[in-house]
C-alpha positions as CSV (number, residue, x, y, z in Angstrom):
1,M,14.1,6.2,35.2
2,T,14.3,2.6,36.5
3,K,14.6,-0.2,34.3
4,K,11.1,-1.3,35.4
5,K,9.7,1.9,34.0
6,I,11.7,1.8,30.9
7,R,10.5,-1.6,30.2
8,Y,6.8,-0.7,31.0
9,D,6.9,2.3,28.6
10,F,8.5,0.1,25.8
11,I,5.7,-2.4,26.1
12,N,3.1,0.3,25.9
13,S,4.8,2.0,22.9
14,I,4.8,-1.3,20.9
15,R,1.4,-2.8,21.9
16,P,-0.7,-0.8,19.3
17,Q,1.7,-1.4,16.5
18,A,2.0,-5.1,17.3
19,L,-1.8,-5.3,17.4
20,I,-2.4,-3.5,14.1
21,T,0.5,-5.6,12.5
22,F,-1.2,-8.7,13.7
23,C,-4.5,-7.8,12.3
24,Y,-3.0,-6.8,9.1
25,F,-1.3,-10.1,8.4
26,A,-4.2,-12.3,10.1
27,L,-6.9,-10.5,7.8
28,Y,-4.7,-11.3,4.9
29,V,-4.2,-15.0,5.9
30,V,-7.9,-15.6,6.8
31,L,-9.4,-13.8,3.8
32,G,-6.8,-15.1,1.4
33,L,-6.9,-18.8,2.5
34,S,-10.8,-18.7,2.4
35,L,-10.8,-17.5,-1.1
36,L,-7.9,-19.9,-2.3
37,F,-9.5,-23.1,-0.9
38,R,-13.3,-22.2,-1.7
39,Q,-12.8,-21.2,-5.4
40,P,-13.5,-23.9,-7.9
41,F,-10.8,-24.9,-10.3
42,G,-10.8,-22.9,-13.3
43,D,-13.3,-20.4,-12.1
44,P,-10.9,-17.4,-11.8
45,P,-10.0,-15.9,-15.2
46,D,-8.3,-18.2,-17.5
47,E,-6.7,-20.2,-14.6
48,Y,-7.4,-23.4,-16.3
49,N,-5.1,-22.5,-19.3
50,R,-2.4,-20.8,-17.0
51,Y,-2.4,-24.0,-14.9
52,L,-1.3,-26.1,-17.7
53,I,2.1,-24.8,-17.6
54,P,3.0,-25.6,-13.9
55,Q,1.4,-29.0,-14.4
56,Y,3.7,-29.5,-17.4
57,I,6.8,-28.6,-15.4
58,A,5.6,-30.6,-12.4
59,Q,5.3,-33.7,-14.5
60,Y,8.5,-33.4,-16.8
61,G,10.6,-31.3,-14.7
62,T,11.5,-29.1,-17.8
63,L,10.3,-26.0,-19.2
64,P,8.0,-26.2,-22.1
65,D,8.4,-24.0,-25.2
66,G,5.4,-21.9,-26.4
67,F,4.6,-24.4,-29.3
68,E,4.0,-27.3,-26.9
69,E,0.6,-28.7,-27.9
70,S,-0.3,-30.0,-24.3
71,I,-0.3,-26.4,-23.2
72,R,-1.8,-24.6,-26.1
73,I,-5.1,-22.8,-25.6
74,P,-7.5,-24.5,-28.3
75,A,-9.3,-21.4,-29.4
76,Y,-6.5,-19.0,-29.6
77,G,-3.9,-21.5,-30.9
78,F,-1.1,-20.3,-28.4
79,S,0.0,-20.8,-24.9
80,Y,1.3,-18.6,-22.0
81,A,4.8,-20.1,-22.5
82,F,5.8,-17.5,-25.1
83,Q,5.9,-15.0,-22.2
84,P,8.0,-15.1,-19.0
85,I,6.7,-17.9,-16.7
86,L,8.9,-17.5,-13.5
87,P,5.7,-17.7,-11.2
88,Y,4.7,-20.9,-13.2
89,M,8.2,-22.3,-12.7
90,V,8.0,-21.8,-8.9
91,Q,4.6,-23.4,-8.9
92,G,5.8,-26.2,-11.1
93,Y,8.8,-27.2,-9.0
94,T,6.9,-26.7,-5.7
95,M,4.3,-29.1,-7.1
96,R,6.9,-31.5,-8.2
97,F,8.4,-31.5,-4.7
98,A,4.8,-32.0,-3.3
99,G,4.4,-34.9,-5.7
100,L,7.2,-36.8,-3.8
101,F,4.7,-37.3,-1.1
102,T,1.4,-37.4,-2.9
103,Q,-0.3,-37.6,-6.1
104,D,-3.6,-36.3,-5.1
105,A,-4.6,-33.7,-7.8
106,D,-6.4,-31.3,-5.4
107,I,-3.4,-31.2,-3.2
108,L,-1.1,-30.4,-6.1
109,F,-3.5,-27.8,-7.4
110,Y,-3.7,-26.0,-4.1
111,T,0.0,-26.2,-3.7
112,A,0.3,-24.0,-7.1
113,R,-2.2,-21.6,-5.7
114,L,-0.5,-21.3,-2.2
115,V,2.6,-20.1,-4.2
116,D,0.7,-17.0,-5.3
117,F,-0.6,-16.7,-1.7
118,A,3.1,-16.7,-0.6
119,F,3.9,-14.0,-3.1
120,G,1.0,-11.8,-1.7
121,L,2.5,-12.4,1.8
122,V,5.9,-11.3,0.9
123,M,4.3,-8.3,-0.9
124,A,2.5,-7.4,2.4
125,V,5.8,-7.4,4.2
126,F,7.6,-5.2,1.7
127,L,4.5,-2.8,1.6
128,L,5.1,-2.3,5.3
129,L,8.7,-1.5,4.8
130,L,7.9,0.8,1.7
131,G,5.1,2.7,3.9
132,R,7.8,3.4,6.5
133,Q,9.9,5.0,3.6
134,W,7.0,6.9,2.1
135,F,5.2,8.1,5.1
136,S,6.4,9.6,8.3
137,S,3.0,9.4,10.0
138,V,2.2,6.0,11.3
139,R,-1.7,6.3,10.8
140,L,-0.9,7.1,7.0
141,R,1.5,4.2,6.6
142,W,-1.3,1.8,7.9
143,L,-3.8,3.4,5.8
144,F,-1.7,3.0,2.7
145,C,-1.0,-0.7,3.5
146,F,-4.5,-1.6,4.1
147,L,-5.8,0.3,1.1
148,T,-3.2,-1.4,-1.2
149,M,-3.6,-5.1,0.2
150,F,-7.2,-5.3,0.7
151,L,-8.6,-3.6,-2.2
152,P,-11.1,-6.7,-3.1
153,Q,-9.3,-7.2,-6.5
154,S,-5.9,-6.9,-5.0
155,L,-6.4,-9.7,-2.6
156,F,-8.1,-11.8,-5.3
157,L,-4.9,-11.8,-7.4
158,H,-3.1,-13.8,-4.6
159,T,-5.6,-16.6,-4.5
160,Y,-5.2,-18.4,-7.8
161,V,-2.8,-19.5,-10.5
162,N,-1.5,-16.4,-12.4
163,T,1.5,-14.2,-13.0
164,D,-0.1,-11.0,-11.9
165,S,0.6,-11.9,-7.9
166,C,4.4,-12.2,-8.5
167,C,4.1,-9.1,-10.7
168,M,2.6,-7.0,-7.8
169,M,5.2,-8.5,-5.3
170,S,8.0,-7.6,-7.6
171,I,6.8,-3.9,-8.0
172,T,6.6,-3.4,-4.2
173,I,10.2,-4.9,-3.8
174,M,11.5,-2.7,-6.8
175,L,9.9,0.5,-5.4
176,Y,11.2,-0.2,-1.9
177,G,14.7,-0.8,-3.3
178,L,14.5,2.2,-5.5
179,T,13.4,4.5,-2.6
180,L,16.3,3.1,-0.6
181,C,18.7,3.7,-3.5
182,L,17.8,7.3,-4.1
183,S,17.9,7.9,-0.4
184,D,21.3,6.4,0.4
185,H,23.0,7.1,-3.0
186,F,22.7,3.6,-4.2
187,R,24.6,1.7,-1.4
188,R,25.1,-2.1,-2.3
189,R,22.2,-3.6,-0.3
190,S,19.8,-1.1,-1.8
191,C,21.0,-2.0,-5.4
192,V,20.6,-5.7,-4.5
193,I,17.0,-5.2,-3.3
194,M,16.0,-3.0,-6.5
195,S,17.7,-5.5,-8.7
196,A,15.8,-8.4,-7.2
197,G,12.5,-6.5,-7.8
198,I,13.6,-5.8,-11.5
199,I,14.4,-9.6,-12.2
200,L,11.1,-10.7,-10.6
201,C,9.2,-8.2,-12.6
202,A,11.0,-8.9,-16.0
203,L,10.4,-12.7,-15.6
204,S,6.6,-12.2,-14.7
205,Y,4.6,-9.6,-16.6
206,Y,5.2,-7.3,-19.5
207,N,2.6,-4.7,-18.4
208,A,4.6,-3.7,-15.3
209,Y,7.9,-2.9,-17.3
210,G,7.3,0.7,-17.0
211,F,8.6,0.5,-13.3
212,I,11.8,-1.2,-14.7
213,L,12.1,1.9,-17.1
214,S,11.5,4.3,-14.3
215,C,14.5,2.5,-12.3
216,I,16.8,3.3,-15.1
217,L,15.6,6.8,-15.8
218,L,15.9,7.7,-12.1
219,F,19.3,6.0,-11.8
220,F,20.6,8.3,-14.4
221,A,18.8,11.4,-12.9
222,H,20.5,10.6,-9.7
223,Y,23.9,11.1,-10.8
224,L,23.0,14.1,-13.0
225,S,23.4,17.6,-11.9
226,F,23.8,21.3,-13.1
227,Q,27.2,22.8,-12.8
228,E,28.0,26.1,-14.1
229,G,24.8,26.0,-16.4
230,K,25.8,22.6,-17.9
231,L,24.6,19.1,-17.2
232,H,27.2,17.0,-15.3
233,L,27.2,13.3,-15.1
234,D,29.2,11.9,-12.0
235,W,30.9,9.1,-14.0
236,K,32.7,7.0,-11.4
237,P,29.8,6.1,-9.1
238,F,27.6,6.1,-12.2
239,L,29.7,3.4,-13.8
240,K,30.4,1.6,-10.5
241,K,26.7,1.3,-9.5
242,G,25.4,0.8,-12.9
243,L,27.6,-2.1,-13.7
244,L,26.8,-3.8,-10.3
245,I,23.0,-3.5,-11.0
246,S,23.4,-4.5,-14.7
247,A,25.5,-7.5,-13.7
248,I,22.8,-8.6,-11.1
249,V,19.9,-8.1,-13.4
250,L,21.5,-9.7,-16.6
251,L,22.4,-12.9,-14.6
252,G,18.9,-13.0,-13.3
253,I,17.0,-12.5,-16.7
254,G,19.4,-12.9,-19.4
255,W,19.0,-16.8,-19.6
256,W,15.1,-16.4,-20.4
257,F,15.6,-13.9,-23.2
258,I,18.6,-15.9,-24.7
259,R,16.5,-19.0,-24.6
260,S,13.7,-17.2,-26.2
261,Y,16.1,-15.8,-29.0
262,I,17.1,-19.4,-29.6
263,L,13.8,-20.9,-29.5
264,Y,12.0,-18.4,-31.6
265,D,14.3,-17.5,-34.3
266,G,15.5,-14.1,-32.9
267,D,12.2,-13.2,-31.2
268,F,13.6,-12.7,-27.7
269,L,10.3,-11.3,-26.3
270,G,8.2,-14.1,-27.8
271,L,5.3,-11.9,-28.9
272,R,5.9,-12.1,-32.7
273,T,6.0,-15.9,-32.4
274,R,3.0,-16.1,-30.3
275,N,1.1,-14.3,-33.0
276,M,2.4,-16.6,-35.6
277,C,1.4,-19.6,-33.5
278,S,-2.1,-18.3,-33.2
279,E,-2.3,-17.9,-37.0
280,L,-1.2,-21.5,-37.4
281,Y,-3.3,-23.3,-34.8
282,G,-6.1,-20.9,-33.6
283,N,-9.9,-21.1,-34.4
284,E,-10.6,-19.1,-37.9
285,N,-12.7,-16.6,-35.8
286,M,-10.0,-16.1,-33.1
287,K,-7.0,-15.4,-35.4
288,P,-5.5,-12.0,-35.0
289,D,-6.2,-10.7,-38.5
290,V,-9.8,-11.8,-38.3
291,R,-10.7,-11.4,-35.0
292,I,-13.6,-9.0,-34.2
293,T,-12.4,-6.0,-32.3
294,Y,-13.7,-2.3,-31.6
295,K,-11.4,-1.0,-34.3
296,S,-12.6,-3.6,-36.9
297,T,-16.2,-2.7,-36.2
298,G,-15.6,0.9,-36.9
299,Y,-15.1,2.4,-33.4
300,T,-12.5,5.2,-32.9
301,L,-10.5,4.9,-29.9
302,L,-12.3,8.0,-28.4
303,S,-15.6,6.6,-29.0
304,M,-14.8,3.3,-27.5
305,I,-13.7,5.1,-24.3
306,L,-16.9,7.3,-24.3
307,E,-19.7,5.1,-25.9
308,S,-18.7,1.6,-24.7
309,D,-18.6,-0.2,-21.4
310,F,-14.8,0.1,-21.3
311,L,-14.3,2.6,-18.6
312,V,-16.9,1.2,-16.4
313,L,-15.9,-2.4,-16.7
314,S,-12.3,-1.4,-16.3
315,L,-13.0,0.8,-13.1
316,N,-15.5,-1.7,-11.6
317,S,-13.2,-4.9,-12.1
318,F,-10.0,-2.9,-10.7
319,I,-12.1,-2.5,-7.5
320,C,-13.7,-6.0,-7.6
321,M,-14.7,-8.6,-9.9
322,Y,-14.2,-12.2,-8.9
323,G,-14.5,-15.4,-10.9
324,P,-14.4,-15.1,-14.8
325,M,-15.4,-11.4,-14.5
326,V,-18.9,-12.1,-13.5
327,L,-18.9,-11.8,-9.7
328,T,-19.4,-8.4,-8.3
329,T,-19.9,-7.3,-4.8
330,A,-22.1,-4.8,-2.9
331,T,-22.9,-1.5,-4.5
332,W,-21.8,0.5,-1.5
333,I,-18.2,-0.9,-2.0
334,Y,-17.9,0.4,-5.6
335,R,-19.1,3.7,-4.4
336,F,-16.8,3.8,-1.3
337,Y,-13.7,3.1,-3.2
338,K,-14.7,5.5,-6.2
339,L,-15.1,8.2,-3.8
340,L,-12.1,7.3,-1.8
341,F,-9.8,7.4,-5.0
342,A,-11.5,10.6,-6.5
343,A,-11.0,12.4,-3.3
344,G,-7.5,11.5,-2.8
345,I,-6.3,12.1,-6.3
346,A,-8.1,15.4,-6.4
347,G,-6.3,16.2,-2.9
348,A,-3.1,15.2,-4.2
349,F,-2.8,18.3,-6.2
350,L,-3.4,20.7,-3.3
351,P,-0.3,22.6,-2.2
352,L,-0.1,21.4,1.3
353,S,2.3,24.1,2.3
354,R,-0.1,26.8,1.4
355,I,-2.8,25.4,3.6
356,R,-0.9,25.3,6.7
357,P,2.5,24.1,7.9
358,S,2.3,20.8,9.9
359,R,4.8,18.5,11.5
360,G,5.0,14.8,10.3
361,H,3.4,15.3,6.8
362,K,6.5,15.1,4.7
363,G,5.9,13.1,1.5
364,I,8.4,11.2,-0.7
365,S,11.6,13.4,-0.8
366,F,15.3,12.7,-1.6
367,G,17.0,15.5,0.1
368,E,17.2,19.0,-1.2
369,R,17.3,17.9,-4.8
370,H,14.0,19.4,-5.8
371,G,14.3,18.2,-9.6
372,L,14.9,14.6,-8.5
373,N,11.8,14.8,-6.3
374,V,9.7,16.2,-9.2
375,F,11.2,13.6,-11.7
376,F,10.4,10.7,-9.2
377,H,6.5,11.6,-9.1
378,I,6.7,12.1,-13.0
379,N,8.0,8.6,-13.2
380,M,5.2,7.4,-10.8
381,A,2.5,9.0,-12.9
382,L,4.0,7.4,-16.2
383,C,3.8,3.9,-14.4
384,M,0.3,4.5,-13.7
385,L,-0.5,5.7,-17.2
386,I,1.3,2.9,-19.2
387,P,-1.0,-0.1,-17.8
388,F,-4.1,2.1,-18.7
389,V,-2.7,2.7,-22.3
390,L,-1.8,-0.9,-22.8
391,S,-5.3,-1.9,-21.6
392,L,-6.8,0.7,-24.2
393,I,-4.7,-1.1,-26.8
394,Y,-5.6,-4.5,-25.7
395,S,-9.4,-3.8,-25.9
396,Y,-9.3,-1.7,-29.0
397,S,-7.2,-3.6,-31.4
398,T,-6.7,-7.1,-30.0
399,D,-10.2,-7.5,-28.3
400,Y,-8.9,-8.7,-24.9
401,Q,-11.9,-8.1,-22.5
402,P,-11.3,-5.0,-20.3
403,Q,-10.2,-6.2,-16.8
404,G,-9.1,-4.4,-13.8
405,R,-6.1,-6.7,-13.5
406,Y,-4.4,-5.3,-16.5
407,L,-4.3,-2.0,-14.4
408,M,-3.2,-3.5,-11.2
409,P,0.5,-2.4,-11.7
410,A,-0.6,1.1,-11.2
411,L,-2.2,0.2,-7.8
412,I,0.7,1.1,-5.4
413,P,1.6,4.5,-6.6
414,L,-2.2,5.2,-7.0
415,C,-2.6,4.2,-3.4
416,Y,0.2,6.5,-2.3
417,Y,-1.2,9.6,-3.9
418,T,-4.6,8.7,-2.8
419,V,-3.4,8.7,0.9
420,R,-1.5,11.8,0.5
421,G,-4.5,13.5,-1.1
422,L,-6.7,12.5,1.5
423,E,-4.5,13.9,4.2
424,K,-4.4,17.3,2.4
425,V,-8.3,17.2,2.2
426,S,-8.5,16.4,5.7
427,L,-6.0,19.1,6.7
428,L,-7.9,21.7,4.5
429,L,-11.3,20.8,6.0
430,F,-10.1,20.7,9.5
431,A,-8.3,24.0,9.3
432,G,-11.4,25.5,7.6
433,L,-13.5,24.2,10.6
434,G,-11.3,25.5,13.2
435,R,-11.3,29.0,11.6
436,L,-15.0,28.9,11.4
437,K,-15.6,28.1,15.0
438,S,-12.8,30.2,16.6
439,K,-11.3,32.1,13.8
440,K,-8.0,30.2,14.7
441,P,-6.2,27.4,12.9
442,V,-7.0,24.0,14.5
443,S,-4.4,23.0,16.9
444,E,-2.0,20.1,16.1
445,V,-3.3,17.7,18.7
446,F,-7.0,18.3,17.4
447,F,-6.0,17.7,14.0
448,D,-3.8,14.5,14.9
449,R,-6.9,13.0,16.7
450,L,-9.3,13.7,13.9
451,L,-6.9,12.3,11.3
452,T,-6.3,9.2,13.4
453,G,-9.9,8.7,13.7
454,L,-10.6,9.2,10.0
455,C,-7.8,6.5,9.1
456,V,-9.1,4.0,11.8
457,L,-12.6,4.6,10.2
458,L,-11.3,4.0,6.6
459,I,-9.3,1.0,7.7
460,L,-12.3,-0.7,9.4
461,M,-14.6,0.0,6.2
462,M,-11.9,-1.6,4.0
463,A,-11.7,-4.6,6.2
464,A,-15.7,-4.8,6.2
465,A,-15.6,-4.3,2.5
466,E,-13.3,-7.3,2.0
467,C,-15.3,-9.4,4.5
468,V,-18.6,-8.7,2.9
469,T,-17.1,-9.5,-0.6
470,V,-15.6,-12.8,0.3
471,Y,-18.3,-14.1,2.8
472,G,-21.4,-12.4,1.5
473,Y,-21.0,-12.6,-2.2
474,A,-18.0,-14.9,-3.3
475,F,-19.0,-17.8,-1.0
476,P,-22.7,-18.1,-2.1
477,Y,-21.5,-17.9,-5.7
478,F,-19.0,-20.6,-5.2
479,E,-21.8,-22.8,-3.7
480,T,-24.0,-22.3,-6.7
481,L,-21.2,-23.6,-8.9
482,R,-20.7,-26.7,-6.8
483,T,-24.6,-27.6,-6.8
């Protein structure tokens, strides 16, 4: 084969991938920046109180403690500085750098928002890398990436001041590093990537700590094996790799929890001190012991789930609710995503091998260790369950409004199982269709073309749903706020 022919074939092979990659990032940049610059200050959920911390850091160049009056939320009597504030630190010092050139309040504010936008861009990159590890099929890989990044609520998190954006980025990095670690037996590079994800997660959002726990459990499971009917732990690599990961993580996060331990009289998480601060400075009707909650009004946990709007509000806001939980999108978008998730999760339980063997449809697997593969999926199920349980607790006993953003840490594994389930459902339907028409299984080529068409259709619908939400619903809403 001539060099010219090789070059021509190479260009043809990368052109579709390059085009999709360009569309993927261009869609994020255009839609993300559109939301970022058009949303009025403080309109996203609790942005005003969150922005107080990067403002303080930008002004004074130091970290505030949770009792600092200037960043305290008046009604509740506490501040967000009791909890990990790494995203606010990045925003604050970036604003401080921008302040060397301008003191324009709008520019400094948008600088803080752009940090979260950058977190989203990094997440999009690692999501592509993660998709390559989790899916051998290119079309399923892209469906997974678009579903995760362009769920309307997912994009929204990267357009205003919060810690959720950094949290989602950290989960993506952590899962990518964990997948590499389990595949290459915890090589140093993979350990560093996973450790970086753990650090970012630990310093951004408590709700996502289930993923850190899963990394620990799967690390143990990787070095456990049955030998002669007994559990055996491979001590030498276990200690060597464990000490490496522990050293990196402790160097990255230790300073914050030591600081909290010193500042808050041994309360290294800051939660107990935050409640005490609320008791001291909060409004009488907002203090923890007198606040009206589902629990205090006589609801049981089951009746709150079945009789209140908890589930509906949680699910709808997981799909899309902009502004302070008031801006909804088109009805068809909610129905589309609900049907998509329901069909995908139901299909995930189908035994694919019993339907029909097919090439290129291998899921997450770490060699021949069936037990480790099963344990990985158990961990991912727990990582989806934990945010839901925490959201239940918040709404039932603390009176935090049900919000989909509390459930967002579950998004990545949820999207994986949804895409895998959609593949199985498609395979079952196409195989049944082939038998109905010709009494023979559908050919591999026929299935591949139909599955490709389905993925393209779903991706186009997701892009359309995001564009309709941003330009058809969010922009008119923002204009009414300005007038």
